[in-house]
C-alpha positions in Angstrom: -4.9 0.6 -25.5 -1.2 0.0 -26.2 1.1 2.6 -24.8 -1.2 3.8 -22.1 1.0 2.7 -19.2 4.1 4.3 -20.8 2.1 7.5 -21.1 1.0 7.3 -17.5 4.6 6.7 -16.3 6.4 9.4 -18.3 3.7 12.1 -18.5 4.7 13.5 -15.1 8.3 13.4 -16.1 7.5 15.5 -19.2 5.7 17.9 -16.9 8.8 18.1 -14.7 11.1 18.8 -17.7 8.7 21.6 -18.8 9.0 23.2 -15.4 12.7 23.4 -15.7 12.3 25.9 -18.5 10.1 28.2 -16.6 11.6 31.1 -14.6 11.4 30.4 -10.9 9.8 33.9 -10.4 6.7 32.8 -12.3 5.2 30.7 -9.5 1.7 30.9 -10.9 2.7 29.3 -14.1 4.8 26.7 -12.3 1.8 25.7 -10.1 -0.5 25.6 -13.2 1.8 23.4 -15.3 2.3 21.0 -12.4 -1.4 20.8 -11.6 -2.5 20.4 -15.2 0.1 17.7 -15.8 -1.1 15.7 -12.7 -4.7 16.3 -13.8 -4.1 15.0 -17.3 -2.4 11.9 -15.8 -5.4 11.2 -13.6 -7.8 11.6 -16.6 -5.5 9.3 -18.7 -5.6 6.6 -16.0 -9.4 6.4 -16.0 -9.5 3.8 -18.9 -8.1 1.4 -16.3 -11.3 1.7 -14.3 -13.5 1.1 -17.3 -11.5 -1.9 -18.6 -13.9 -4.9 -18.2 -11.0 -7.4 -18.6 -10.0 -7.0 -15.0 -13.5 -8.2 -13.9 -13.3 -11.4 -16.0 -9.7 -12.3 -15.8 -6.8 -12.1 -13.4 -4.3 -11.8 -16.2 -2.1 -8.8 -16.9 -3.6 -6.3 -19.4 -2.3 -3.3 -21.3 0.9 -5.2 -21.9 3.9 -3.5 -23.4 7.2 -5.3 -24.0 10.5 -4.1 -25.5 14.0 -5.6 -25.3 16.2 -3.4 -23.1 19.4 -5.3 -22.2 19.1 -8.5 -24.2 22.3 -10.0 -22.9 20.9 -10.1 -19.4 17.3 -10.9 -20.4 16.1 -7.4 -19.2 13.0 -6.1 -20.9 10.9 -2.9 -20.7 7.8 -4.9 -19.7 4.7 -3.3 -18.4 1.3 -4.7 -17.5 -1.4 -4.4 -14.8 -4.0 -6.5 -13.2 -7.0 -5.3 -11.2 -4.9 -4.8 -8.1 -2.3 -2.6 -9.8 -5.0 -0.7 -11.7 -6.7 0.4 -8.5 -3.4 1.5 -7.0 -2.5 3.5 -10.1 -5.8 5.3 -10.0 -5.2 6.1 -6.3 -1.8 7.4 -7.1 -2.9 9.7 -9.9 -5.8 11.0 -7.8 -3.7 11.8 -4.8 -0.9 13.3 -6.9 -3.4 15.7 -8.5 -4.9 16.6 -5.1 -1.4 17.2 -3.6 -0.4 19.6 -6.4 -3.5 21.6 -5.8 -3.2 21.5 -2.0 0.3 22.8 -2.0 -0.5 26.3 -3.5 -0.3 28.1 -0.1 1.6 25.5 1.9 4.9 25.8 -0.1 6.3 29.3 -0.4 10.0 28.7 -1.0 11.8 26.9 -3.9 8.4 26.1 -5.5 9.8 25.2 -8.9 12.0 22.4 -7.4 9.2 21.3 -5.1 6.8 20.6 -8.0 9.5 19.0 -10.1 10.2 16.5 -7.3 6.5 15.8 -6.8 6.1 15.0 -10.5 9.2 12.8 -10.6 7.9 11.0 -7.5 4.6 10.3 -9.4 6.6 8.7 -12.2 8.4 6.4 -9.8 5.2 5.3 -8.0 3.3 4.5 -11.2 6.3 2.7 -12.6 6.4 0.4 -9.6 2.8 -0.7 -10.1 3.2 -1.2 -13.9 6.6 -3.0 -14.1 6.5 -6.7 -15.1 10.3 -7.0 -15.2 12.2 -7.3 -11.9 15.1 -5.1 -13.2 12.6 -2.4 -14.3 10.7 -2.7 -11.0 13.8 -2.2 -9.0 14.8 0.8 -11.0 11.4 2.5 -10.3 11.5 1.4 -6.7 14.9 3.2 -6.1 14.0 6.2 -8.3 11.0 6.8 -6.1 13.2 7.2 -3.0 15.2 10.3 -4.2 12.3 12.8 -4.7 10.7 11.8 -1.4 14.1 12.2 0.4 14.4 15.8 -1.0 10.7 16.6 -0.3 11.2 15.8 3.4 14.8 17.1 3.7 14.2 20.5 2.0 10.6 21.4 2.7 10.1 19.5 6.0 9.9 20.5 9.6 12.6 21.3 12.2 14.0 17.8 12.3 13.7 17.3 8.5 17.3 16.1 7.8 17.1 13.5 10.5 13.7 12.2 9.2 14.8 12.2 5.6 18.1 10.3 6.2 16.3 7.8 8.5 13.6 7.2 5.8 16.2 6.8 3.1 18.5 4.4 5.0 15.7 2.2 6.3 14.1 1.9 2.8 17.5 1.4 1.1 18.5 -1.4 3.5 15.3 -3.2 2.7 15.8 -2.6 -1.0 19.3 -4.1 -0.9 18.0 -7.3 0.8 15.2 -7.5 -1.8 17.7 -7.1 -4.6 19.6 -10.2 -3.2 16.3 -12.2 -3.5 15.9 -11.0 -7.1 19.4 -12.0 -8.0 18.9 -15.4 -6.3 15.8 -16.0 -8.4 17.6 -14.9 -11.6 20.4 -17.4 -11.1 18.2 -20.2 -9.9 16.2 -19.8 -13.1 19.4 -20.3 -15.2 22.6 -21.9 -13.9 21.7 -22.4 -10.3 22.2 -20.5 -7.0 24.6 -21.7 -4.3 23.8 -25.3 -3.7 20.4 -25.2 -5.5 20.5 -26.6 -9.0 19.3 -24.3 -11.7 16.4 -24.8 -14.0 18.4 -24.2 -17.2 16.0 -21.6 -18.6 17.1 -18.6 -20.6 18.1 -15.5 -18.5 15.1 -13.3 -17.7 13.8 -10.9 -15.1 10.2 -11.5 -16.3 7.9 -11.4 -13.3 5.0 -13.6 -14.8 7.7 -16.2 -15.7 8.7 -16.5 -12.0 5.0 -16.8 -11.1 4.8 -19.7 -13.6 7.8 -21.6 -12.2 7.0 -21.0 -8.5 6.1 -24.7 -8.1 9.6 -25.6 -9.3 11.4 -23.5 -6.7 12.5 -25.8 -3.8 10.6 -25.1 -0.5 13.8 -24.3 1.5 14.9 -21.8 -1.1 11.3 -20.3 -1.1 11.7 -19.7 2.7 14.9 -17.7 2.2 13.4 -15.8 -0.7 10.2 -15.1 1.3 12.1 -13.6 4.2 14.3 -11.5 2.0 11.3 -10.1 0.2 9.6 -9.7 3.6 12.3 -7.5 4.9 12.2 -5.2 1.9 8.4 -4.9 1.9 7.8 -5.0 5.7 10.0 -1.9 6.1 8.0 -0.1 3.5 4.5 -1.1 4.8 5.7 -0.6 7.7 5.1 -3.6 9.9 6.1 -3.8 13.6 9.0 -3.7 14.5 10.2 -2.0 11.3 8.0 1.1 11.7 10.2 3.5 13.6 11.1 5.6 10.5 7.4 6.3 9.7 6.4 8.7 12.6 9.4 10.9 12.0 8.9 11.0 8.2 5.2 11.9 8.6 5.7 14.6 11.2 8.6 16.3 9.4 7.3 16.0 5.8 5.3 18.8 4.2 1.5 18.1 3.9 1.7 16.7 0.4 4.6 14.5 1.3 2.7 13.0 4.2 -0.4 12.4 1.9 1.7 10.7 -0.7 3.7 8.8 1.9 0.5 7.4 3.6 -1.6 7.1 0.5 0.8 5.5 -2.0 4.3 4.8 -0.8 3.2 2.5 2.1 1.0 0.6 -0.4 4.2 -0.4 -2.3 5.0 -2.6 0.5 1.6 -4.3 0.6 1.7 -4.5 -3.2 5.0 -6.3 -3.0 3.6 -9.0 -0.9 0.8 -9.6 -3.4 3.0 -9.4 -6.5 6.0 -11.3 -5.2 5.9 -13.0 -1.8 2.6 -14.9 -2.2 2.7 -16.0 -5.9 6.5 -16.6 -6.1 6.9 -18.2 -2.7 3.5 -19.9 -2.2 4.9 -23.0 -0.4 6.8 -20.7 2.1 3.8 -18.4 2.5 1.5 -21.3 3.4 3.9 -22.8 5.9 2.2 -22.6 9.2 5.1 -21.0 11.2 5.7 -18.5 8.4 2.1 -17.5 8.2 1.7 -17.4 12.0 4.8 -15.2 12.3 3.5 -12.6 9.9 0.0 -12.7 11.5 1.4 -12.2 15.0 3.5 -9.2 13.8 0.4 -7.8 12.1 -1.7 -8.1 15.3 1.1 -6.6 17.4 1.2 -3.7 14.9 -2.6 -3.2 15.2 -2.5 -3.1 19.0 0.8 -1.3 19.4 0.0 1.4 16.8 -3.4 2.0 18.4 -2.1 2.3 22.0 0.8 4.6 21.0 -1.5 6.7 19.0 -3.7 7.1 22.0 -1.0 9.0 24.0 0.3 11.3 21.3 0.2 15.0 21.9 0.9 15.9 18.2 -2.1 15.5 15.9 0.1 14.5 12.9 2.0 11.9 14.9 -1.3 10.5 16.1 -2.4 10.0 12.5 1.0 8.5 11.7 0.8 5.9 14.3 -2.8 5.1 13.2 -1.2 4.1 9.9 0.8 1.4 11.6 -2.5 0.0 13.0 -4.4 0.2 9.7 -1.6 -1.4 7.7 -1.5 -4.2 10.4 -5.1 -4.9 9.4 -4.1 -5.1 5.7 -1.3 -7.6 6.4 -3.6 -9.7 8.6 -6.1 -9.9 5.7 -3.4 -10.9 3.2 -2.0 -13.7 5.4 -5.4 -15.1 6.3 -4.7 -16.6 2.8 -8.3 -16.7 1.8 -10.2 -14.6 -0.7 -12.1 -12.6 1.9 -9.0 -11.6 3.7 -7.0 -10.7 0.6 -9.8 -8.8 -1.1 -10.5 -7.0 2.2 -6.8 -6.2 2.6 -6.6 -4.7 -0.9 -9.7 -2.6 -0.4 -8.4 -1.4 3.0 -5.2 -0.3 1.3 -7.2 1.9 -0.9 -9.4 3.0 2.0 -6.3 4.0 4.1 -5.0 6.1 1.2 -8.3 8.0 1.0 -9.1 8.5 4.7 -5.5 8.9 6.1 -4.6 11.1 3.2 -7.6 13.2 3.9 -6.6 13.5 7.6 -3.1 14.7 6.7 -4.7 17.3 4.4 -6.9 18.5 7.2 -4.0 18.6 9.7 -2.1 20.7 7.1 -5.0 23.1 6.7 -5.0 23.9 10.5 -1.2 24.0 10.6 -1.1 26.7 7.9 -3.3 28.9 10.1 -1.8 28.2 13.6 1.7 26.8 12.9 1.2 24.3 15.6 -0.1 20.7 15.7 -0.2 20.2 19.5 -3.6 19.0 20.6 -3.5 21.2 23.7 -3.2 24.3 21.5 -6.7 23.8 20.2 -10.2 23.3 21.7 -13.6 24.6 20.6 -12.5 24.8 17.0 -16.0 23.7 15.8 -17.5 27.0 16.8 -14.9 29.0 14.9 -14.5 26.7 11.8 -17.8 24.7 11.5 -17.2 23.6 7.9 -13.7 22.4 8.7 -15.1 20.5 11.7 -17.7 18.8 9.6 -15.2 17.7 6.9 -12.8 16.5 9.6 -15.6 14.4 11.2 -16.6 12.7 8.0 -13.0 11.6 7.2 -12.3 10.7 10.8 -15.4 8.4 10.9 -14.3 6.8 7.6 -10.9 6.1 9.2 -12.6 4.6 12.3 -14.8 2.3 10.2 -18.3 3.7 10.6 -20.9 1.7 8.6 -21.7 3.2 5.2 -18.2 4.6 5.0 -15.2 2.9 3.3 -13.3 1.8 6.4 -16.1 -0.4 7.7 -16.2 -2.5 4.5 -12.5 -3.1 4.4 -12.1 -3.9 8.1 -15.2 -6.1 8.2 -14.1 -8.2 5.2 -10.6 -8.6 6.7 -12.1 -9.7 10.0 -14.3 -12.3 8.2 -11.2 -13.6 6.4 -9.2 -13.7 9.7 -12.1 -15.5 11.5 -12.3 -18.1 8.7 -8.6 -18.8 9.1 -8.4 -18.7 12.9 -11.1 -17.1 15.1 -8.4 -16.1 17.7 -6.7 -13.8 15.1 -10.0 -12.0 14.6 -10.6 -11.7 18.3 -7.3 -10.0 18.9 -7.7 -7.8 15.8 -11.1 -6.5 16.8 -9.6 -4.9 19.9 -7.8 -2.6 17.5 -11.1 -1.5 16.0 -12.3 -0.4 19.5 -9.0 1.3 20.2 -9.1 3.1 16.9 -12.5 4.6 17.7 -11.2 5.6 21.1 -8.2 7.6 20.1 -9.8 9.2 17.1 -13.0 10.3 18.9 -10.9 11.5 21.9 -8.8 13.5 19.5 -11.9 15.1 17.9 -13.3 15.9 21.4 -10.2 17.7 22.5 -9.7 19.7 19.3 -13.2 20.7 18.3 -15.4 20.6 21.4 -15.5 22.7 24.5 -14.6 26.4 25.0 -12.1 28.3 22.9 -9.2 28.6 25.4 -6.6 30.2 23.2 -7.2 33.7 21.8 -5.3 32.8 18.6 -8.1 30.4 17.8 -10.9 32.9 17.9 -9.9 34.5 14.6 -9.2 31.4 12.6 -10.6 31.5 9.1 -12.8 28.5 8.0 -11.8 26.4 5.0 -11.9 28.2 1.6 -13.2 26.8 -1.7 -9.8 25.5 -2.8 -9.4 23.5 0.4 -12.9 22.1 0.1 -12.2 21.0 -3.5 -9.1 19.1 -2.4 -11.1 17.2 0.2 -14.3 16.6 -1.8 -13.1 13.8 -4.0 -11.8 11.9 -1.0 -15.1 12.2 0.8 -17.0 11.1 -2.4 -14.9 8.0 -2.6 -15.2 7.2 1.1 -19.0 7.3 0.8 -19.1 5.5 -2.5 -17.0 2.5 -1.2 -18.9 2.4 2.0 -22.3 2.3 0.3 -21.6 0.4 -2.9 -18.2 -1.5 -2.8 -19.1 -4.1 -5.4 -17.2 -2.5 -8.3 -14.0 -2.3 -6.3 -14.3 -5.9 -5.2 -14.9 -7.0 -8.8 -11.7 -5.2 -9.9 -9.6 -7.4 -7.6 -11.7 -10.7 -7.4 -10.0 -12.6 -10.2 -6.4 -11.6 -9.2 -7.2 -12.5 -5.5 -8.6 -15.9 -6.6 -5.4 -16.7 -8.5 -3.3 -15.9 -5.4 -5.5 -18.1 -3.2 -5.4 -21.0 -5.6 -1.6 -20.7 -6.0 -1.0 -20.8 -2.2 -3.5 -23.6 -1.6 -2.0 -25.8 -4.3 1.4 -25.3 -2.8 0.0 -26.3 0.6 -1.6 -29.4 -0.8 1.5 -30.3 -2.6 3.6 -30.0 0.5 1.1 -32.1 2.5 1.1 -34.7 -0.3 4.9 -34.8 -0.1 4.7 -35.2 3.7 2.3 -38.1 3.4 4.5 -39.8 0.8 7.5 -39.5 3.0 5.5 -40.9 6.0 4.3 -43.9 3.9 7.9 -44.5 2.6 9.1 -44.5 6.2 6.6 -47.2 7.0 6.4 -50.9 5.8 8.1 -51.2 2.4 5.7 -51.8 -0.4 2.7 -50.8 1.6 0.5 -48.5 -0.5 -1.2 -45.4 0.9 -4.6 -46.1 2.4 -7.7 -45.1 0.5 -8.5 -42.5 3.2 -5.1 -40.8 2.5 -5.7 -40.8 -1.2 -9.1 -39.2 -0.6 -7.5 -36.6 1.6 -5.0 -35.7 -1.1 -7.7 -35.4 -3.7 -10.0 -33.3 -1.5 -10.7 -29.7 -2.5 -9.1 -26.7 -0.8 -10.0 -26.2 2.8 -13.0 -23.9 3.3 -11.0 -21.4 5.3 -8.5 -21.0 2.5 -11.1 -21.0 -0.3 -13.5 -18.6 1.3 -15.2 -16.4 -1.2 -17.1 -13.2 -0.6 -20.8 -13.3 -0.6 -22.8 -13.0 -3.8 -22.3 -9.5 -5.2 -19.0 -9.0 -3.3 
């Protein structure tokens, strides 16, 4: 279906332009246009789910290519694989829910608010669709501006501090990432610094750089990897680049927190899968590089969990839980095997569903009480029983209860980590225990016991609109927990390609090491038969681990 991706990207922009022509006094019409636009975008994205090509090939589908700046080799190039398709579906779903959830939460400057939400959706979808580095970077930067204003205008008491901190952190990472893109561009043509160029025609085409990854010198790959790492690790965020996240989450309006947790953080994890692993496979598979990322991931899991345990603000507790959950995702990716990568991708989707749902639930109680302090609640289940039930389901999904989505993602990640190194899984599983501890303790303090504050006795339970905003998230949490096979199938081929690329780079590096060792030995002495057999051996079981039959 040619043109589908362009439609998905610019349909929200068209809706934003339409809002500009509506009088700001007609708030009902503004909300209706914004919600209908986001709903149409979600419906328009559904063909991505039903495309069978993602389940049989790891190639990019729905390709669109137009010359944009021919003198620089810049093209308007779009395409998605199974990984990007799932993230686009998550983006359109959460954007639609956020429009609907904001009806009562936002009461000032509503017209501008919905314009920024729609423009943000354009930037997010564009990031996942772009197959040209220049175009990708444009969407990456465009996405920052609406989120900056959403936090800075409609946020909490410290909104300006949080908005500026978010913008500066992300912009710094983006600039370093841009340096890596420029280095790749010149290496592909005339050369970069002391690295001799390949002499190819100028291009920013991402699949082209995937194809020439084996020709990029290992030392240059290491520099490129860490430049990309800084840009994406800040966005994830990984420890110790996470300090902007709690402030942004706490001060952002409810919809801003949902989009931030559900989609914006996934741009960082997506960057590792789209750029770091396939373009720098030799660097990614180098032991000290892999170990460095894994250690930071495990620290993030344990640190995020322990800091979440002591939070007094419900929203900040959920924010720190994101640091722990995304640590699991990164651990899965850098296990560098199929189980780990597929588990990490699924957990990215799971985190968007469950944590997005938790932020919606926090927003519901905040609208009624205008406080998020845990001590201001207690006994809420007797006053708001439906709300308590919805909160429990999504909380258990976040914890990773079997038959809910979090369990499938975390279990698959731990399998991948165990196959790579059992010690990684042993440390990571502590985070699972801590996650259950701080979430269940939160639930106990907020919902159980006696009602100790008179203000809580008259709280209204959730209404139909609020139930409808949460219902799709609960449906997906249960669906993935009970029957995850379709989701694994969407990403299986793309994950396999990543594993093969990294494993081939590792084998090539080991082969080069053996050749150097044999050259350093007795001149004219050929490699032993055992060495040749080792070089011809298939990928190590840990790196080639595949999910069980049926995924």
